[in-house]
N, C-alpha and C positions, 0 to 999 in steps of 0.2 A: 768739684770737690777732688783734692789729691790725697789719695790712699799710698800707702804702704803695705805693699803684700810679704811677708816672709814665707819662706819657699826651700824645699831640698830641690834638686834637678830631678830625680828619679822616685819614680813610685815605688820601686822592686826593691831599694833597699832602705833599711830600715834609718829613720830619721837621726841624726844625731847632730848636737848644739854646733859645731864645728864647721860642719857641711853645711851652714843655714844661710844661704842670703837673701836680699832684699832686692828689690824694684819699686818703681813710684810712676804710680797709672792716675791718669784722668779717668772720671766716673762719675755717673749720678748719685750714685749708692755703692754700699761695701757689695751690695749682690750683686750689682752690674761690674763691679771692680771684680770679683770673684769669676764669675763668670765669662769674662772679655780676657783672662789668666787662662782660664782651663779650656776656651774655645782655641784658643791660640800657640797653648805649651803644653808640653807631657811633667809638666811641675806636680811637684805634689805641696799643695798650698797648706800653710802652718795658719798662719793670721793675717786680717786682713783690717789695717787700722785706719781711722781718718785723722788726717792731719790737719791741727788746728793754727791759725797764724805763726805762732811763737814757736809750733813743733817743725813749721814746713822752714821756719825761717834758718833753725838750727840745722836741719838736716843740709839744706841749701849749703849748709859751708862745707861738708866732705867734697872735696876734688871730684869725688867720683859720681857725684848727683845726675840722675838724669834721668826726664819723663820718657817713660816706655810706648810706643807707639802702635798698634797691632794694625794692617791694613784689611 
């Protein structure tokens, strides 16, 4: 399943809506998606959202859409 993860780039600063970014990741569950991001980045995760097919199709229309893969 594809998940949308919203995050702040730093855990050291106060979160601001204007600085919220997102990435898309494939994982078995939201717990797995969160664990992958926490293991591979210093990001402050705000929310992990599963994308149903309609929502995924909408997100894929964004030219910046790309699945993030960690090695």
